[in-house]
N, C-alpha and C positions, 0 to 999 in steps of 0.2 A: 602513225609516225609522230615521233617526238618533235616538238616545236623547234628545238635546236638543231634538228637534222634536216630541216627544210631548206629549199633553195630560194634565194632572193636575187632578182635581177635589178641591178642598180644603174640607173641611167642619168648621167650628168656630164656636161662638157667642161665643167670647172674642175680641173684635176685635183687641186688641193682639197677641196670640199669632198669630192668623190672618194679620195684616198682615206680621209679621216672617217667618213661614215662607213666605208667598207671595212676598215680595221675594227671599228666599234662592233659591227655586225658579226664579223668573224670571231672576235673575242667572246661574243655571246653564244658562239657555237653554230652560227648559220653558215651554210655554203653560199658564197656570193659570186655572181658573174657580173661583169662590168661592160658598159657600152657608153660611148661619148656622143652618140647621136641617135636619131630616131630609127633610121633604116637598119643599122647594125643591131639595135635593140629588138626590132621586130624579127630579125633573123635568129637572134639568140633565144627569143621567147619560144620559137618553134623548135629550136634545137634542144634546149635544156628543160623546157616546160617548168618554169619556176612556179612556186606557190604564190609569190607576191612580187610585184614590180614597184620599185621606188622611182618615180619619174620626176625629173626636174621639168618645170613648165616651159622654160626657155631653152630650146635646143637649136643647133645650127642649121639643120636641114628641114625640120618641121616642128611644130609646137608639141609639147607634151600632151596637150588635149587631143591632137590628131593621132598621136601614137596610141593613146588610151582608146580612142574611138575605133581604131583598126584592130587593136587587141580584142576588144569586146565584141566586134562584129564577126571575127573569124571563129568558126566552131572549135578549131584546135586550141585557141588561146582564150576563149571567152571566160573560162573559169579562173583565170589569173586575177588575183586581187591587185588593185592599183592604188598606190598612195602617192598623191602629188605633193611635191615640195616646191616652194618658190620664195625668193627674197624680193621679187619685184611685183609679181602678180598677187598682191596682198589684200586687195579690196574685197568686200563681200560679194560684189558682182563677179569677180574672178573666181572666187571659191564656188559660187553657184554654178558658173559655167563649167568648171572642172567636174563637179559632182554630177551635173546633168548630162555631161558627155559620157559618163560611165564610171568615173573614179569612185572608189569605195571610201576614201578619206582624203583630207586636204590639210596640210600643215604649212604654216607660214614661218619662214626663217626670221631671226635666229631660233633654233630649236635646241633645247637642252638634250643631251645624249640620253638621259633617263626617259624623257618624254618620247623620243623617237623609238627607243626599244620597247617601251610599254605599249605604244600604239601598234607597232608591228606585231607584238605578241597577242594583243587583244584582237587584232584583225584575223590572225591565224587561228586563234581559239574559236572565234565566231565561225570561221570557215569549217573547221573540224566539226563543230556542233551541227552545222547545217548538213554536212556530208553524213554524219552519223545518223541524224534524223531521217534523211533520205534513205539510207541503207536499212534502218530498222523498219521504216514504213514499207519499203520494197519487200523485206523479208516477211513481214506480216501478211502482205497481199499475196505473196507466193505461197505461204503456209495455207491461207484460205483457199487458194486455187487448187493446190494439191489435195487438201482435205476434201474439197467438193468432188474432185475426180475420183478419189479413193472411195468415197461414200456412194456417189451417184453412178459411177461406171463400174469399177471393179467390184464393189460391194454388191451391187444389184446383179451383176453377172454371176457371182458366186452363189447368191441366193437362188437364182434361176437354175443353176447347175445342181444345187442340192435338191430342189423340187423334182428335177428330171430323174435324179438317182432314186428318190423315194418312189416315183412312179414305176421305174424299172424293177425296184424291189418288190412292189406289189404284184407286178405282172409275172415275175419269175420266183415267187416265194417258195415254190416246191424244189428249186435247185439249191441244195444246201451250200455247195462250194461257191456258187455265184453270189448267193445271199451273204455269205461271210465276207467275200471280197468287197461287195457293195457297202456293207456296214463299215468296213475299214476305210473305204474311200469317203464315206459320209463323215466319219469322225475326223479325218484329216482335213476335209474341206471345211467342216465346222470350225476347227481350230484355226485354219487359215483365214476364214471369214472374221473370227474374233480378233485375230492379230491385225487385220486390215482396219477393222473398226477402232481398235485401240490406237493404232498409228494415226488414223484420221483425227481422233479425239485429241491426241497429244499435239498434233500440228495446229489444230484450231478448235479448242473446246467451246462448243456452242453454248454450254451451260454458263459460260462466263457472261455472255450477252443476254441469255434467257433468264438466269436466276441470280447472277451476281457473283462477286469475288468469293464470298464465304462458301457457297456451294461448290464453286470451281476448285477451291483449295481443299475442301473435304474430299472431293473425287481424286485430286492429285495425290493427297496423302494416302488414301486407300490403295491407289494403284502402286504407289511407291512401296508400301508395306508388302503388298502381294508379290511384287517383282523382286525386291531386294531382301525380304524377310528381316527388315530392320524395325526397331521400335521407333515409331514416329507419332507425336501428339500434336494436336491443333487446338488452340484456345482462341475463340473469337469473342471480342467484346461487342457491344451494341453499336452498329453503324447508324448514324443519325439519318443519312440520306443515301440514295443510290449513287454510287461513285460513277464518275464519267468513265466511259469505255477505255479511254487512253490511260487513265490512272489504273483501272482494274487490270488492263493488259500488262502494264509495266510491273505491277505487283506480282501477277501470276508468273510472268516470265522470270522474274528475279527469284521467286520461290522455286520454280522449276530448275533453274540453274544451280541454286544453292543446294537443293536436294541431290542433284546430280553430282556436285562436288563432294557432298557428304558421303555418298555411296562409294566414291573413289578413295577418299582420304580419311574418313572418320573411323576406319577400322571396326565398323559395326556398332559404334557407340550410339546411344539414343539421340534422337533429334527432336527438337520442339519448335513449333511455329506459334507465334502470338500475333494476332491482328486486333488492333484497337483504333479508335478514332476519338480525338479530343480537339475541340476548338478549331475545327476546320482543317485538321491535319490527320491523315491516316498513317498509322505506323505498323510496320511488319518487322518482326524480329525472328530470325532463324538461328537457333543455337544447337551446338553439339558438344559433347564432352570428349571428343577425339583427341588426337595427338597435337593438333594445332600446327603452326609453322612460323618461321622467321620471315618477316616481310622483305628483308634485304637479301635473303637467300635466293639463288636462281631457281625458278620454277618453270618446268616445262608444261605440266598439266595444271589447269586451273587459272593461269594468268589471264588468258583471253576471256575466260568466264567472268572473272572479277571486273575486267575492263567493260565487258558487255553489260554487267549488272549496274555498274556506275553510270554508264552512258544512258541506260534505260531510265534510271532514277532521275538523271539530270534532264532528260528529254521530257519527263513528266513534271518538271519544275521542282523536284525534290533532291534529297541528298542521301548517299549511301555511306555508312560507316562500318568498317571491318575491325573487330578487335580479336586478336589472337596472339598466342605465344606458345612455344613448344611445351607440350604436356599439359596445356591448360585449356584446350578446346578452342572453338571458334564461334564468334557471334557476328552475325550480319544484320544490320539494322537499316531499314530504309524508311524515310519519313517524307511524305508527299502532301503538299497543300491542295485543297480543292474547294471550290465555291459551292455552297449549299444551294439547292434548287429553290 
């Protein structure tokens, strides 16, 4: 969700101040719901589930600290960010009390409009980053779980079934019709077993943890060539140290998504991957000479993929840069810092 599309609950019993801040937030594109006391604010929080609440500390029915405490204690509203504002509770002890009660930030009035907007946006960006990290972590855990089940359960059962068919073949080798049927079944089961193994590997490539990013990328490129019959090259420089798993995973998933996008949109053009490491930063570049695209043009396919790649790079502490224009190909570059062992 774009920051400007998010909902803010604004709670203040001083109407002129509330009106001015609400107008400021609305002009910045936020949806704003208002309350002039603590109890109405708590009801609105449950009703509209805002991403952030701006709470005046001095309210007529209860303190903003108490409103914050109740919001953070209730499971339905615990994820709402709280920004305290106050023109009277301005001492360091007041700010400490507000933050320790559960507030995520505390500003003392008077506040410049630009500072308020910048603080709100920074808080929402941080929240989005945390949510994205949690989602990516959950996705990787689910990939590992499904990969294990495919390998340990379905893969083993298919292997056992293949052995049983081979035994039946040996027992009834004189029956030509049956032997032909069993051979056909064996080929189909072997193909299915290979597909399950390939699916398990794509979900969670163990080579990434066992042998590192270079070997994992070489396997990915080989598989991509086989499946899509496209020309793909990989050039790897010398990596000084073993990369942290989090960095390797981010690079692998970005390469995986970039190749997937190339298969859809590059019209069969050659794709090259380059992996290098310099001065504590690892750099991966994926380039194709396909048709490219306009960034500003509406895109149904690939938009979520680009968002996912950017988020993975950011979660690893790096940056992702996309260069493209119509008829000039596409270049995706990710650069991630890492600490040497």
